[in-house]
VOZAVEX-97393 format. One line per field, with one value per residue: residue in one letter; x, y, z of N, C-alpha, C, O in turn. Coordinates in Angstrom, 2 decimals, always signed. Example, Ala and Ser with C-alpha at 12.3 -4.5 7.8 and 13.67 -1.06 7.14 Angstrom:
// residues 2
code	c(a, s)
n_east	c(+13.19, +12.85)
n_north	c(-5.69, -2.25)
n_up	c(+7.80, +7.08)
ca_east	c(+12.30, +13.67)
ca_north	c(-4.50, -1.06)
ca_up	c(+7.80, +7.14)
c_east	c(+13.20, +12.90)
c_north	c(-3.30, +0.03)
c_up	c(+7.80, +7.87)
o_east	c(+14.24, +13.41)
o_north	c(-3.32, +1.14)
o_up	c(+8.46, +8.04)
// end
This chain:
// residues 127
code	c(x, x, x, x, x, x, x, x, x, x, x, x, x, x, x, x, x, x, x, x, x, x, x, x, x, x, x, x, x, x, x, x, x, x, x, x, x, x, x, x, x, x, x, x, x, x, x, x, x, x, x, x, x, x, x, x, x, x, x, x, x, x, x, x, x, x, x, x, x, x, x, x, x, x, x, x, x, x, x, x, x, x, x, x, x, x, x, x, x, x, x, x, x, x, x, x, x, x, x, x, x, x, x, x, x, x, x, x, x, x, x, x, x, x, x, x, x, x, x, x, x, x, x, x, x, x, x)
n_east	c(-6.83, -4.27, -4.04, -1.92, -2.38, -1.21, -1.01, -0.82, -3.07, -5.63, -8.37, -8.40, -7.09, -8.99, -11.22, -10.17, -9.78, -12.45, -13.43, -11.91, -12.92, -15.51, -14.89, -14.65, -12.37, -11.16, -9.03, -7.12, -4.59, -3.34, -1.02, +0.70, +2.76, +5.61, +7.81, +6.65, +5.12, +7.08, +8.25, +6.06, +5.81, +8.21, +7.92, +5.71, +3.26, +2.13, -0.05, -0.44, +0.23, -1.01, -0.20, +0.11, +1.75, +2.79, +3.94, +4.92, +8.09, +8.75, +8.24, +5.99, +7.52, +10.04, +9.36, +8.55, +11.02, +12.46, +10.95, +11.28, +13.99, +14.34, +14.88, +12.93, +10.56, +10.42, +8.78, +6.26, +3.06, +2.52, +0.56, +0.41, -0.99, -2.29, -3.02, -2.17, -0.47, +2.06, +3.43, +6.15, +6.13, +4.50, +6.15, +8.12, +6.71, +6.54, +9.29, +10.28, +9.30, +6.70, +3.49, +1.28, -0.86, -3.18, -5.28, -6.45, -9.65, -11.02, -13.13, -14.93, -15.22, -13.10, -10.88, -11.21, -10.92, -8.26, -6.77, -7.48, -6.39, -3.64, -3.19, -3.86, -1.86, +0.40, -0.07, +0.13, +2.83, +3.93, +3.32)
n_north	c(+7.70, +5.25, +2.23, -0.11, -3.20, -5.31, -8.45, -11.70, -13.22, -13.95, -13.34, -11.17, -9.25, -8.95, -7.97, -5.54, -4.24, -4.04, -2.32, -0.05, +0.52, +1.24, +3.60, +5.23, +5.08, +3.60, +2.19, -0.54, -2.73, -5.98, -7.75, -10.66, -10.81, -9.08, -9.13, -9.57, -7.26, -5.27, -5.67, -4.89, -2.20, -1.10, -1.25, +0.16, +2.78, +3.95, +5.30, +4.85, +2.56, -0.25, -2.47, -5.69, -6.68, -9.18, -11.55, -14.22, -14.75, -11.90, -9.62, -7.03, -5.10, -5.36, -4.74, -2.06, -0.93, -1.28, +0.34, +2.90, +3.14, +3.48, +5.84, +6.75, +5.80, +6.56, +8.52, +7.55, +7.01, +4.76, +2.43, +0.35, -2.81, -5.09, -7.98, -8.06, -5.99, -5.21, -3.28, -2.69, -2.97, -0.83, +1.34, +0.77, +1.17, +3.96, +4.66, +3.49, +4.75, +4.39, +5.52, +5.15, +2.87, +0.15, -1.89, -5.16, -6.58, -3.93, -1.11, +0.27, +3.01, +3.57, +2.86, +4.65, +7.10, +6.90, +6.64, +9.07, +10.93, +10.37, +10.92, +13.64, +14.67, +14.05, +15.66, +18.19, +18.25, +18.17, +20.63)
n_up	c(-10.09, -9.94, -8.41, -6.76, -5.48, -3.03, -1.83, -0.42, -0.34, -2.42, -2.17, -0.39, -1.95, -4.01, -2.56, -1.61, -4.07, -4.88, -2.88, -3.44, -5.95, -5.17, -3.94, -6.01, -7.39, -10.00, -11.12, -10.64, -9.84, -9.24, -7.14, -5.98, -4.16, -2.71, -4.51, -7.06, -7.12, -7.13, -9.65, -11.25, -10.43, -11.29, -13.99, -14.75, -14.23, -11.21, -8.71, -6.04, -3.42, -1.78, +0.59, +2.04, +5.05, +5.91, +3.91, +1.68, -0.01, -0.72, +1.71, +2.99, +4.36, +3.17, +0.53, +0.85, +1.63, -0.75, -2.48, -1.29, -1.65, -4.35, -6.77, -8.61, -7.53, -4.87, -3.65, -3.78, -2.44, +0.25, +1.84, +4.54, +5.35, +7.75, +9.75, +12.30, +14.41, +16.35, +19.14, +18.60, +15.84, +15.11, +15.67, +13.84, +11.43, +11.28, +11.25, +8.93, +6.73, +5.81, +4.76, +6.24, +8.14, +8.25, +10.19, +9.65, +10.18, +8.12, +7.41, +4.57, +4.96, +6.73, +5.17, +3.03, +4.41, +5.35, +2.93, +1.65, +3.46, +3.21, +0.50, +0.45, +2.16, +0.64, -1.59, -0.41, +0.21, -2.33, -3.38)
ca_east	c(-5.62, -3.99, -3.61, -1.35, -2.78, -0.26, -1.38, -0.69, -4.40, -6.36, -9.65, -8.12, -6.83, -10.27, -12.03, -9.58, -10.11, -13.88, -13.55, -11.34, -13.91, -16.60, -14.39, -14.59, -11.02, -11.43, -7.86, -6.57, -3.78, -3.04, +0.21, +0.58, +3.85, +6.41, +8.65, +5.79, +4.74, +8.24, +8.32, +5.00, +6.12, +9.35, +7.55, +4.45, +3.02, +1.11, -0.21, -0.63, +0.43, -1.55, +0.46, +0.13, +3.09, +3.23, +3.79, +6.11, +9.01, +9.17, +7.15, +5.68, +8.65, +11.07, +8.84, +8.62, +12.43, +12.82, +10.28, +11.93, +15.35, +14.31, +14.68, +11.69, +9.40, +10.59, +7.70, +4.98, +2.37, +2.42, -0.25, +0.61, -2.13, -1.90, -3.97, -1.59, +0.60, +2.49, +3.98, +7.40, +5.79, +3.98, +7.33, +8.78, +5.93, +6.95, +10.71, +10.66, +8.80, +5.33, +2.60, +0.26, -1.18, -4.54, -5.43, -7.55, -10.48, -11.33, -14.34, -14.77, -15.04, -11.75, -9.96, -11.38, -10.34, -6.80, -6.24, -7.66, -5.41, -2.31, -3.15, -3.84, -0.54, +1.33, -0.31, +0.66, +4.28, +4.26, +3.06)
ca_north	c(+7.15, +3.84, +1.56, -1.45, -3.94, -6.40, -9.35, -13.09, -13.84, -13.39, -12.77, -9.84, -8.36, -8.67, -7.11, -4.20, -3.65, -3.68, -1.14, +1.07, +0.83, +1.95, +4.93, +5.98, +4.87, +2.37, +1.51, -1.37, -3.85, -6.86, -8.55, -11.63, -10.64, -7.89, -9.26, -9.32, -5.85, -4.47, -5.75, -4.03, -0.80, -0.65, -1.29, +0.86, +3.99, +3.78, +6.47, +4.47, +1.13, -0.81, -3.77, -6.48, -6.77, -10.57, -12.30, -14.99, -14.31, -10.55, -9.09, -5.61, -4.30, -5.39, -3.98, -0.65, -0.53, -1.19, +1.52, +4.10, +3.18, +3.68, +7.28, +6.99, +5.36, +6.88, +9.38, +6.87, +6.72, +3.34, +2.11, -1.03, -3.45, -6.32, -8.47, -7.99, -5.00, -4.98, -1.96, -2.50, -2.78, +0.54, +2.21, +0.46, +1.81, +5.36, +4.82, +2.94, +5.60, +4.10, +6.68, +4.79, +1.46, -0.24, -3.23, -5.95, -6.09, -2.52, -0.77, +1.17, +4.36, +3.67, +2.84, +5.93, +8.15, +6.74, +6.96, +10.51, +11.64, +10.17, +11.67, +15.07, +14.98, +14.00, +16.86, +19.33, +18.21, +18.42, +22.05)
ca_up	c(-9.50, -10.22, -7.20, -6.78, -4.28, -2.85, -0.74, -0.86, -0.33, -3.56, -1.72, +0.17, -3.10, -4.68, -1.69, -1.65, -5.38, -4.85, -2.03, -4.20, -6.98, -4.49, -3.62, -7.26, -7.93, -10.73, -11.66, -9.59, -10.32, -8.12, -7.10, -4.89, -3.19, -2.95, -5.70, -8.22, -7.06, -7.52, -11.11, -11.80, -10.13, -12.10, -15.40, -14.97, -13.44, -10.17, -7.86, -4.65, -3.13, -0.54, +0.68, +3.26, +5.61, +6.00, +2.66, +1.32, -1.06, -0.33, +2.52, +2.84, +4.84, +2.12, -0.61, +1.19, +1.57, -2.17, -3.03, -0.75, -2.17, -5.80, -7.02, -9.34, -6.74, -3.45, -3.13, -3.98, -1.18, +0.59, +3.00, +4.98, +6.00, +8.45, +10.73, +13.64, +14.45, +17.73, +19.47, +17.86, +14.43, +14.95, +15.61, +12.57, +10.37, +11.21, +10.95, +7.62, +5.66, +5.37, +4.89, +7.20, +8.22, +8.61, +10.72, +9.12, +9.07, +8.15, +6.65, +3.44, +5.50, +7.28, +4.03, +2.33, +5.24, +5.38, +1.59, +1.43, +4.28, +2.64, -0.77, +0.81, +2.70, -0.50, -2.41, +0.33, +0.08, -3.73, -3.71)
c_east	c(-5.50, -3.34, -2.96, -1.66, -1.90, -0.65, -1.28, -2.03, -5.26, -7.69, -9.45, -7.86, -8.13, -11.15, -11.48, -9.88, -11.58, -14.09, -13.01, -12.29, -15.08, -16.18, -14.37, -13.23, -11.04, -10.22, -7.15, -5.85, -3.37, -1.69, +0.15, +1.71, +4.67, +7.27, +7.85, +5.38, +5.88, +8.44, +7.28, +5.32, +7.24, +9.02, +6.26, +4.35, +1.87, +1.10, -0.21, -0.43, -0.22, -0.99, +0.31, +1.57, +3.61, +2.90, +5.05, +6.91, +9.57, +8.02, +6.97, +6.79, +9.73, +10.63, +8.94, +10.06, +12.89, +12.20, +11.00, +13.37, +15.46, +13.99, +13.37, +10.45, +9.36, +9.47, +6.32, +4.32, +2.20, +1.65, -0.04, -0.66, -1.66, -3.01, -3.48, -0.41, +0.93, +3.09, +5.28, +7.14, +5.26, +5.13, +8.04, +8.05, +6.40, +8.40, +11.09, +10.08, +7.44, +4.48, +1.47, +0.05, -2.65, -4.50, -6.63, -8.38, -10.75, -12.53, -13.98, -14.49, -13.62, -10.71, -10.02, -10.70, -8.81, -6.18, -6.34, -6.64, -4.01, -2.17, -3.07, -2.46, +0.51, +1.17, +0.23, +2.18, +4.71, +4.12, +4.19)
c_north	c(+5.67, +3.21, +0.22, -2.09, -5.17, -7.20, -10.77, -13.82, -13.16, -12.75, -11.37, -8.84, -7.98, -7.74, -5.68, -3.51, -3.24, -2.42, +0.11, +1.49, +1.62, +3.36, +5.81, +5.88, +3.54, +1.70, +0.77, -2.56, -4.66, -7.55, -9.45, -11.57, -9.42, -7.95, -9.00, -7.85, -4.97, -4.50, -4.84, -2.55, -0.27, -0.61, -0.55, +2.09, +3.74, +5.03, +6.12, +2.96, +0.81, -2.22, -4.40, -6.50, -8.20, -11.33, -13.12, -14.29, -12.91, -9.93, -7.58, -4.69, -4.21, -4.60, -2.49, -0.14, -0.37, +0.06, +2.78, +4.24, +3.43, +5.15, +7.60, +6.71, +5.94, +7.74, +8.77, +6.60, +5.22, +3.20, +0.63, -1.55, -4.75, -6.72, -8.34, -7.02, -4.70, -3.60, -1.69, -2.28, -1.38, +1.54, +2.01, +1.12, +3.25, +5.51, +4.35, +3.72, +5.24, +5.35, +6.40, +3.30, +1.30, -1.66, -3.91, -6.46, -4.59, -2.27, +0.11, +2.58, +4.56, +3.71, +4.18, +7.07, +8.10, +7.12, +8.46, +11.32, +11.55, +10.96, +13.17, +15.48, +14.99, +15.23, +18.10, +19.40, +18.60, +19.89, +22.93)
c_up	c(-9.83, -8.99, -7.52, -5.44, -4.17, -1.61, -1.26, -0.87, -1.41, -3.15, -1.13, -0.95, -3.79, -3.87, -1.71, -2.98, -5.46, -4.02, -2.76, -5.30, -6.37, -4.09, -4.86, -7.92, -8.69, -11.36, -10.52, -10.23, -9.10, -8.29, -5.87, -3.87, -3.57, -4.20, -6.97, -8.28, -7.54, -9.03, -11.76, -11.60, -11.03, -13.59, -15.71, -14.08, -12.48, -9.31, -6.38, -4.51, -1.80, -0.45, +2.05, +3.76, +5.52, +4.73, +2.42, +0.21, -0.80, +0.43, +2.32, +3.31, +3.77, +0.90, -0.34, +1.13, +0.12, -2.81, -2.57, -1.24, -3.66, -6.08, -7.71, -8.48, -5.33, -2.86, -3.29, -2.63, -0.97, +1.90, +3.32, +5.63, +6.64, +9.41, +12.15, +13.60, +15.90, +17.92, +18.70, +16.38, +14.17, +14.86, +14.28, +11.40, +10.19, +10.76, +9.55, +6.45, +5.11, +5.59, +5.87, +7.24, +8.59, +9.15, +10.07, +10.28, +9.24, +7.25, +5.47, +3.94, +6.03, +6.17, +3.30, +3.10, +5.22, +4.03, +1.33, +2.22, +3.70, +1.34, -0.49, +1.31, +1.57, -1.39, -1.73, +0.18, -1.33, -4.11, -3.31)
o_east	c(-6.49, -2.25, -3.38, -1.27, -1.84, -0.63, -1.62, -2.10, -5.57, -8.08, -10.27, -8.36, -8.34, -11.77, -12.25, -10.21, -11.91, -14.86, -13.61, -12.46, -15.57, -17.04, -14.09, -12.98, -10.95, -10.38, -6.66, -6.41, -3.08, -1.27, -0.38, +1.63, +4.45, +7.44, +8.31, +5.32, +5.65, +8.76, +7.59, +5.12, +7.20, +9.76, +5.76, +5.25, +0.77, +2.11, -0.01, -0.85, -0.01, -1.26, +0.37, +2.51, +4.75, +1.76, +6.13, +6.42, +10.79, +6.94, +7.71, +6.99, +10.27, +11.42, +9.37, +10.31, +13.63, +12.86, +11.29, +13.91, +16.56, +12.95, +12.75, +9.41, +8.34, +9.24, +5.31, +4.94, +1.80, +2.03, -0.28, -1.33, -0.74, -3.83, -4.25, +0.54, +0.18, +3.24, +5.49, +7.84, +5.54, +5.08, +8.51, +8.69, +6.64, +8.71, +12.12, +10.34, +7.06, +4.73, +0.79, +0.68, -3.27, -3.78, -7.70, -7.80, -10.70, -12.90, -12.87, -13.61, -13.02, -9.77, -8.98, -9.99, -8.15, -5.19, -5.38, -6.09, -3.27, -1.15, -2.30, -1.94, +1.39, +2.16, +0.73, +2.74, +5.72, +4.74, +4.13)
o_north	c(+4.96, +3.61, -0.49, -1.58, -5.99, -6.69, -11.03, -14.94, -11.98, -11.74, -10.49, -7.71, -6.82, -6.83, -4.72, -2.32, -2.20, -1.55, +1.18, +2.68, +2.56, +4.23, +7.01, +6.55, +2.47, +0.72, +1.38, -3.28, -4.09, -7.89, -9.05, -12.22, -8.81, -6.94, -8.29, -7.27, -4.02, -3.48, -4.11, -1.75, +0.88, -0.02, -0.62, +2.38, +3.36, +5.73, +7.00, +2.19, +1.51, -3.06, -3.72, -6.37, -8.42, -11.71, -12.76, -13.35, -12.77, -9.72, -6.95, -3.61, -3.14, -3.87, -1.73, +0.95, +0.56, +0.75, +3.65, +5.34, +3.58, +5.64, +8.63, +7.33, +5.81, +7.68, +9.41, +6.01, +4.49, +3.76, -0.23, -0.83, -5.41, -5.90, -8.48, -7.22, -4.01, -2.85, -0.58, -1.50, -0.80, +2.47, +2.97, +1.58, +3.69, +6.41, +4.76, +3.39, +5.73, +6.13, +7.33, +2.55, +2.19, -2.51, -3.31, -6.76, -4.06, -3.11, +0.63, +3.27, +5.61, +4.50, +4.77, +7.89, +9.13, +7.84, +9.07, +12.29, +12.53, +11.61, +13.88, +16.53, +15.85, +15.77, +19.00, +20.49, +19.28, +20.34, +24.14)
o_up	c(-9.98, -8.57, -8.43, -4.39, -5.09, -0.49, -2.42, -1.37, -1.34, -3.72, -1.37, -0.91, -4.12, -4.41, -1.81, -3.00, -6.04, -4.41, -2.68, -5.56, -6.99, -3.93, -4.77, -8.93, -8.08, -12.09, -9.57, -11.05, -8.05, -9.39, -4.83, -2.83, -4.62, -4.88, -7.87, -9.36, -8.29, -9.64, -12.70, -12.51, -11.46, -14.38, -16.83, -13.29, -12.89, -9.18, -5.54, -5.36, -0.81, -1.31, +3.08, +2.97, +5.11, +4.49, +2.89, -0.41, -0.67, -0.13, +1.56, +2.74, +3.50, +0.30, -1.20, +0.63, -0.21, -3.59, -3.39, -1.25, -4.18, -5.67, -7.42, -8.69, -4.66, -1.65, -2.98, -1.75, -1.88, +2.93, +2.48, +6.37, +6.15, +9.82, +13.10, +12.83, +16.59, +16.96, +18.20, +15.74, +13.12, +14.06, +13.67, +10.46, +9.07, +9.98, +9.03, +5.30, +4.05, +6.51, +6.30, +6.49, +9.16, +8.64, +9.95, +11.33, +10.34, +6.44, +5.37, +3.42, +5.81, +6.22, +2.99, +2.51, +5.10, +3.99, +0.85, +1.70, +3.70, +1.12, -1.14, +0.93, +1.54, -1.88, -2.41, +0.05, -1.51, -5.07, -3.52)
// end
């Protein structure tokens, strides 16, 4: 699988790529904000997006809306990550079409479990 990791903090992107590598998923591309991610998504093939919610220029909510509004990208699995998710944000995650969310900090096991669940659900829908 080819992952796109989107976060404005380079250290977070690197850690996520290392965790993905430990999961046996060795293709990982990084973007520093939603606008850069959208360019990459529209010009390449990705299997999964992990994006931070709070970023400058284009945040994770805006990126998710763009992905869901693009006919070619609309079924792409998207996992939102954030350091703070209030009750209203949890409702927004479900209503905006995100496949799931993770609160920072998280462990390799938690990331693996969340990604596997999302991929499994996507495969069930595709069948």
